[in-house]
C-alpha positions in Angstrom: 131.1 347.2 51.8 131.0 350.7 53.2 131.2 350.9 57.0 131.1 353.9 59.2 134.4 355.5 60.3 134.2 353.8 63.7 133.4 350.3 62.2 136.1 350.7 59.6 138.6 351.6 62.3 137.5 348.7 64.5 138.0 346.2 61.5 141.4 347.7 60.9 142.4 347.2 64.6 141.2 343.6 64.4 143.3 343.1 61.2 146.4 344.5 62.9 145.8 342.5 66.0 146.1 339.4 63.9 148.9 340.5 61.6 151.0 343.3 63.1 149.9 344.6 66.6 152.6 347.3 66.5 150.7 349.0 63.6 147.3 349.0 65.4 147.9 352.6 66.5 147.6 353.9 62.9 144.1 352.4 62.4 142.4 355.7 62.9 144.6 357.5 60.4 144.0 354.8 57.8 140.2 354.8 58.4 140.0 358.6 58.1 142.1 358.9 55.0 140.7 356.0 53.1 137.1 355.9 54.3 135.7 355.8 50.8 138.0 353.0 49.7 137.5 350.4 52.4 137.6 347.3 50.2 140.7 348.4 48.4 142.4 349.1 51.7 141.8 345.6 52.9 142.9 344.1 49.6 146.1 346.2 49.8 146.8 345.3 53.4 146.2 341.6 52.7 148.6 341.7 49.8 151.2 343.4 51.9 150.9 340.9 54.8 150.5 337.8 52.7 153.3 338.3 50.2 155.6 336.0 52.2 156.5 335.0 55.8 158.6 337.4 57.7 157.9 340.5 55.6 158.5 343.8 57.4 155.6 346.1 56.5 156.3 349.8 57.1 153.8 352.6 57.4 155.1 354.0 54.1 154.1 350.7 52.4 150.7 350.8 54.0 149.9 354.4 52.9 151.8 354.2 49.6 149.1 352.8 47.4 147.1 353.6 44.3 143.7 352.4 43.5 144.1 353.0 39.8 144.5 356.1 37.6 140.8 356.4 36.8 139.5 355.8 40.3 140.1 359.4 41.5 141.3 357.9 44.8 143.6 360.1 46.9 145.2 359.0 50.2 144.1 362.2 51.9 
């Protein structure tokens, strides 16, 4: 699903509210950089936060992702 930048940012804030409130402040940056890869972003974040209990997720691990060599996706 492709949401507007504002809707995507809001969904990211809701995700971080549930999983990692300290990271909520980077929602805008994520939404802006990955606007055309919204589904992949949520899959990536879900994988990071559901790997195991007590995992410490860093901003580097959030932004350090690849959506496949043929996707043409770039983080910025």
